C-alpha positions as CSV (number, residue, x, y, z in Angstrom):
1,I,4.3,-17.6,22.1
2,F,5.2,-17.1,18.4
3,I,4.8,-20.8,17.8
4,I,1.4,-20.8,19.4
5,E,0.3,-17.8,17.3
6,G,1.7,-19.5,14.2
7,L,-0.1,-22.7,14.9
8,L,-3.4,-20.8,15.4
9,T,-2.9,-19.2,12.0
10,V,-2.2,-22.6,10.3
11,A,-5.3,-24.1,12.0
12,V,-7.6,-21.3,10.7
13,A,-6.0,-21.5,7.3
14,M,-6.8,-25.3,7.0
15,V,-10.5,-24.7,7.4
16,S,-10.7,-21.5,5.5
17,K,-11.0,-23.2,2.1
18,W,-14.5,-24.4,3.2
19,L,-15.4,-21.2,5.0
20,I,-14.5,-18.5,2.4
21,V,-16.8,-18.1,-0.5
22,D,-15.1,-17.9,-3.9
23,W,-17.7,-16.0,-5.8
24,P,-20.8,-13.9,-4.9
25,E,-23.1,-16.2,-7.0
26,N,-22.0,-19.1,-4.7
27,A,-22.7,-17.4,-1.4
28,K,-25.3,-19.5,0.3
29,F,-25.7,-16.9,3.1
30,L,-27.3,-14.4,0.6
31,D,-30.8,-14.7,-0.7
32,D,-31.6,-14.2,-4.4
33,D,-32.3,-10.4,-4.0
34,E,-29.1,-9.8,-2.0
35,R,-27.0,-11.8,-4.5
36,A,-28.5,-9.9,-7.4
37,L,-27.8,-6.5,-5.7
38,L,-24.2,-7.5,-4.9
39,L,-23.5,-8.7,-8.4
40,H,-25.0,-5.4,-9.8
41,R,-22.7,-3.4,-7.5
42,L,-19.7,-5.4,-8.6
43,E,-20.6,-5.0,-12.2
44,D,-20.9,-1.2,-11.8
45,D,-17.6,-1.1,-9.9
46,D,-15.6,-3.2,-12.4
47,G,-17.1,-1.7,-15.5
48,Y,-15.2,-3.1,-18.5
49,A,-12.5,-4.6,-16.4
50,K,-13.3,-8.3,-16.4
51,M,-10.9,-11.1,-15.6
52,D,-12.8,-14.1,-14.4
53,H,-10.8,-16.8,-16.1
54,L,-7.2,-17.7,-15.3
55,D,-5.1,-19.4,-17.8
56,R,-1.5,-19.1,-19.0
57,D,-2.2,-16.1,-21.2
58,T,-4.0,-14.3,-18.4
59,L,-1.2,-15.0,-15.9
60,K,1.4,-13.7,-18.4
61,R,-0.7,-10.5,-18.8
62,I,-0.8,-10.0,-15.1
63,L,2.8,-10.7,-14.3
64,G,4.0,-8.7,-17.3
65,D,2.2,-5.5,-16.3
66,R,5.0,-3.1,-15.4
67,K,2.6,-0.9,-13.5
68,L,2.1,-3.7,-11.0
69,W,5.8,-3.9,-10.2
70,V,6.2,-0.2,-10.0
71,G,3.4,-0.1,-7.5
72,A,5.1,-2.9,-5.5
73,L,8.3,-0.9,-5.5
74,M,6.4,2.1,-4.1
75,Y,4.9,0.1,-1.3
76,L,8.3,-1.5,-0.6
77,G,9.8,1.9,-0.1
78,T,7.0,3.1,2.2
79,C,6.9,-0.1,4.3
80,T,10.7,0.1,4.9
81,S,10.0,3.2,6.9
82,N,6.9,1.7,8.4
83,Y,8.7,-1.3,9.7
84,S,11.5,0.9,11.0
85,V,9.0,2.8,13.1
86,A,7.3,-0.4,14.3
87,Y,10.6,-2.0,15.3
88,Y,12.5,0.9,16.8
89,L,10.2,3.7,17.9
90,P,10.3,2.8,21.6
91,T,14.1,2.3,21.3
92,V,14.5,5.7,19.7
93,L,12.4,7.3,22.4
94,N,14.6,5.6,25.0
95,E,17.7,7.1,23.4
96,F,16.0,10.5,23.6
97,G,16.1,10.1,27.4
98,Y,12.8,8.5,28.2
99,K,12.9,5.5,30.5
100,A,11.7,2.1,29.1
101,S,8.1,2.4,30.5
102,D,7.8,6.1,29.6
103,A,9.1,5.4,26.1
104,Q,6.2,3.1,25.5
105,V,3.7,5.6,26.9
106,Q,5.1,8.4,24.7
107,T,4.3,6.3,21.5
108,I,0.6,6.6,22.3
109,P,0.0,10.3,21.3
110,I,2.2,9.8,18.2
111,Y,-0.1,7.0,17.0
112,A,-3.2,8.9,18.1
113,A,-2.2,11.8,15.9
114,A,-1.4,9.4,13.0
115,I,-4.9,7.8,13.3
116,V,-6.5,11.3,12.9
117,A,-4.2,12.0,9.9
118,A,-5.2,8.7,8.3
119,L,-8.9,9.3,8.8
120,I,-8.8,12.9,7.4
121,T,-6.8,11.6,4.4
122,A,-9.2,8.8,3.8
123,W,-12.2,11.2,3.8
124,A,-10.4,13.8,1.6
125,S,-9.0,11.3,-0.9
126,D,-12.4,9.7,-1.5
127,R,-14.1,13.1,-1.6
128,L,-11.7,14.3,-4.3
129,R,-11.4,10.9,-6.0
130,H,-7.7,11.4,-6.1
131,R,-4.8,9.4,-4.7
132,F,-1.4,10.6,-6.0
133,S,-1.2,13.9,-4.2
134,F,-1.9,12.3,-0.9
135,V,0.8,9.7,-1.4
136,M,3.2,12.6,-2.1
137,L,2.0,14.6,0.9
138,G,2.6,11.6,3.1
139,A,6.1,11.2,1.7
140,A,6.9,14.9,2.1
141,V,5.8,14.9,5.8
142,N,7.8,11.7,6.3
143,V,10.9,13.2,4.7
144,I,10.8,16.3,7.0
145,G,10.8,14.0,10.0
146,Y,13.8,12.0,8.9
147,I,15.8,15.2,8.0
148,V,15.3,16.5,11.5
149,L,16.4,13.1,13.0
150,L,19.5,13.0,10.8
151,A,20.4,16.5,11.9
152,Q,19.4,16.0,15.6
153,A,22.8,16.9,17.1
154,G,22.2,19.8,19.4
155,L,18.5,19.7,19.1
156,S,16.2,19.6,22.1
157,V,14.3,16.4,23.1
158,K,11.0,18.2,22.3
159,V,12.1,19.0,18.7
160,K,13.3,15.4,18.2
161,Y,10.1,14.1,19.7
162,M,8.1,16.3,17.3
163,S,10.0,14.8,14.3
164,L,8.6,11.4,15.2
165,Y,5.1,12.9,14.7
166,F,6.1,13.9,11.2
167,V,7.6,10.4,10.4
168,V,4.6,8.4,11.7
169,C,1.9,10.7,10.4
170,G,3.5,10.8,7.0
171,L,3.5,7.0,6.9
172,W,-0.2,6.8,7.9
173,I,-1.2,9.4,5.3
174,G,0.5,7.7,2.4
175,S,0.6,4.0,3.2
176,P,-3.2,3.3,3.2
177,V,-3.8,5.4,0.1
178,E,-1.1,3.4,-1.8
179,I,-2.9,0.1,-1.0
180,V,-6.2,1.5,-2.2
181,W,-4.7,3.2,-5.3
182,I,-3.1,0.1,-6.6
183,A,-6.1,-2.1,-5.8
184,S,-8.5,0.2,-7.6
185,N,-6.4,0.1,-10.7
186,L,-6.2,-3.7,-10.9
187,G,-9.2,-4.6,-13.0
188,G,-10.8,-8.0,-12.7
189,H,-11.0,-10.6,-10.0
190,Y,-7.7,-12.5,-10.7
191,K,-5.7,-9.4,-11.6
192,R,-6.8,-7.7,-8.3
193,A,-6.2,-10.9,-6.2
194,I,-2.7,-11.6,-7.6
195,G,-1.7,-8.0,-7.8
196,S,-2.7,-7.2,-4.3
197,A,-0.9,-10.2,-3.0
198,I,2.3,-9.1,-4.8
199,Q,1.9,-5.6,-3.4
200,V,1.5,-6.8,0.2
201,A,4.3,-9.3,-0.2
202,S,6.7,-6.6,-1.4
203,G,5.7,-4.5,1.7
204,N,6.5,-7.5,4.0
205,L,9.9,-7.9,2.3
206,S,10.8,-4.4,3.6
207,G,11.0,-5.9,7.1
208,F,14.3,-7.5,6.1
209,I,15.7,-4.1,5.3
210,A,14.3,-2.3,8.3
211,S,15.5,-4.9,10.8
212,N,19.1,-4.5,9.7
213,V,19.7,-0.8,9.3
214,F,19.3,0.4,12.9
215,I,22.8,-0.6,14.2
216,T,23.2,-0.7,17.9
217,E,26.8,0.8,17.8
218,Q,25.3,3.9,16.1
219,A,23.0,4.8,19.0
220,P,21.6,7.3,19.7
221,G,21.9,9.0,16.3
222,Y,21.2,5.9,14.1
223,P,22.4,7.7,10.9
224,A,22.3,4.5,8.8
225,G,18.8,3.7,9.9
226,Y,17.4,7.1,9.3
227,A,19.3,7.6,6.0
228,V,18.0,4.2,4.6
229,A,14.4,5.0,5.6
230,L,14.7,8.4,4.1
231,A,16.1,7.0,0.9
232,M,13.4,4.4,0.6
233,T,10.7,7.1,1.1
234,V,12.2,9.0,-1.8
235,V,12.2,5.7,-3.8
236,A,8.5,5.3,-3.0
237,A,7.8,8.9,-4.1
238,A,9.6,8.4,-7.3
239,A,7.7,5.2,-8.0
240,A,4.4,7.0,-7.2
241,T,5.3,9.8,-9.6
242,T,6.1,7.2,-12.3
243,L,2.8,5.5,-11.8
244,F,0.9,8.8,-11.9
245,V,2.5,9.9,-15.2
246,G,2.0,6.4,-16.6
247,Y,-1.6,6.2,-15.6
248,R,-2.4,9.6,-17.0
249,W,-0.6,8.9,-20.3
250,E,-2.4,5.6,-20.7
251,N,-5.8,7.2,-20.0
252,R,-5.1,9.8,-22.7
253,R,-4.1,7.1,-25.2
254,R,-7.4,5.3,-24.5
255,C,-9.4,8.4,-24.9
256,L,-7.8,8.9,-28.3
257,G,-8.8,5.3,-29.3
258,E,-5.2,4.1,-29.5
259,R,-6.0,0.9,-27.5
260,D,-9.1,0.0,-29.4
261,Y,-7.2,-2.7,-31.4
262,R,-7.5,-4.9,-28.3
263,L,-11.2,-5.2,-29.0
264,H,-10.5,-7.0,-32.3
265,A,-9.3,-10.1,-30.4
266,D,-11.7,-13.0,-30.0
267,R,-14.7,-12.4,-27.8
268,E,-13.6,-14.6,-25.0
269,R,-10.2,-12.9,-24.7
270,E,-11.9,-9.5,-24.9
271,K,-14.0,-10.4,-21.8
272,N,-10.8,-11.3,-19.9
273,L,-8.6,-8.2,-20.5
274,G,-9.0,-6.8,-17.0
275,D,-7.7,-3.2,-16.8
276,D,-6.1,-3.6,-20.2
277,H,-9.6,-3.1,-21.7
278,P,-9.7,0.2,-23.7
279,G,-12.9,1.3,-21.8
280,F,-11.1,1.1,-18.4
281,R,-9.7,4.4,-16.9
282,Y,-7.1,4.4,-14.2
283,A,-7.7,6.4,-11.0
284,L,-5.2,9.1,-10.4
């Protein structure tokens, strides 16, 4: 079944080059008015952050941005816990005493609560135009759940079951916000495309960690699995804090005009600075 699913993905990818439109101005399914409106909205969204030309200097600027790699580390930490839950939640519930079929059923209310938490977070984050605090809130809730699981000896099944709500809800509070936070601070088409790919790829790499830390011989406590997931959540929180401090510091430098020297470069390079443009401000 995995081969069939993989072949379907490959087949779709082969024709996607001719189905996916590269730029709004090339979109044949839009009329002139719709195309103009879309370009205006993109212009308003990007502001000064333009990066429409990819060359060696631009690629070096993108890959040399430390903020991008700190954001990737943040997402790696969160996704390690995310993959742990995806892989082992039914198994953990089974170790709590639920039978195989019941264990699957018991995951439903956990994910239902997580959906509600994610939707409330999405609304509040956009309403307040703020990201960092919600990432930290998700990490804090997640940490509480893992601490309970690590100290589960002597606890009732209900308490241990409750801890899974904390773990999953914490993940669904923080993880979507991290994706949006990083993407919104990557200015320009190429910076956003390459940066988002690096972020998602780093998250996928966490699957290698999560799949090897829940050791069968350590059931039902799984101390190594919970400890690694907890540690990686702390790593994600530390990376998020580093990003927040860095973004705020950089915004202040730009308000003081300390990055205006970048405007003295040639005009073509100035148009391709992305979020390095002095007029760009990072979302916090």
